[in-house]
N, C-alpha and C positions, 0 to 999 in steps of 0.2 A: 461537341464531344458526344459520343454515342455510349452505349453500354459496354464498349470494349475496355476490359480491365487493364490492357497494356498501356492505356493512357493515364492511369492513376499511378502516381509515383509512390513507391513503397521504399522508405529509407531504413536501412538497418542501423541500429544504435552504435555498433562497434566501428563500422567503416564510414558511415555517413554517405554511402554510395547508393544510388537508386538500384533496385533489383526488379527483375521481371516477375510477373505474377502468373502462376499456373493454376487455373481453376479446376477443381475436381468436385463434381456433383455426383454423389453415389446414386446408383439406379433406384435404390429403395427410398429416396427422399420423396415424401408425399407433397403434392401441390394441394393446398387447401384454399377454399374461397372464403374471403372475409367480406362481410357486409357492414361492419362497424369498425372504426378505428379511433383511437385516442392519441393525442400528442401531449406529452408532459415535459416540462422544462425543470431541470434541477440547476444548481449553481455551476455544474461542470458538464452536463450532457443533455441531450434531447432524447426522450424515450417514446417510441411509437409502439402501441399495443394493437395487435390485429385480433379482432373478435369475430365470432360466427354466431348468429342467432339460432337457437335451438327451438324451432317452432313446434308447439305441441299439436297433436292431432285432436281436433274437436269436431266431431261429425254432426253435433246438434247444438242448438242455442243453449240448451241446459248444460251440456258439457263445457261449452265456451264460457258460460257464466261462472263456472267453478275454477277457472284459471285465474290466479291472483297475479302472477308475474310470468314473464317470458325470460328464460335463461339465455345469457350470452356467454360463450366459452372463449377464453383467451387461447388463441392458437400459437401466438409468438409475441415476444417483446424484444425489440431491437433498440439498442442504445447507440447513439452517435455523438462524437465530439461536435462542437459547433462547425468546425471547418468541414468535416465529412458530411454533416447534415446539409450544408450549402451545396456541396458537390452532388449529393443525393437528389436535392431539389432540382438542380440543373439537369441531371440525367432524366428525372421524371418529366420535366418540361420539354426536353428534347424529344422524348418518346411520345409525349402527348401531341406535340406539333406534327409528328410523322403520321399519326392516325387521324388527324382532323381532315375533313374534306377541304380541297383547295379553296373553295369559296369562303370558308371560315378563316383560313390563314391570311387571306389578303385584306380582311377587314380589321 
């Protein structure tokens, strides 16, 4: 399975029939880079929080010694049902396998 959303069945409640998915990503959606993430489990869902380190600018050792903590800002929190999380993991693994050098895939 690839990242193609047409492969993901979406069932409507009323008819119980699969429906196609039309993806719309607005042009103004910002792509953020996350360097830290957390995964939390509740009784009904898995939550992934994506964070970005806000590194302070310290040009001298004295300035650096005054920094007590480095802030990490949460960019997004995504909740999954366990079934969708399994699908998400599979899609991530498939994508990871596509970017690995061929030498690593055979081992």
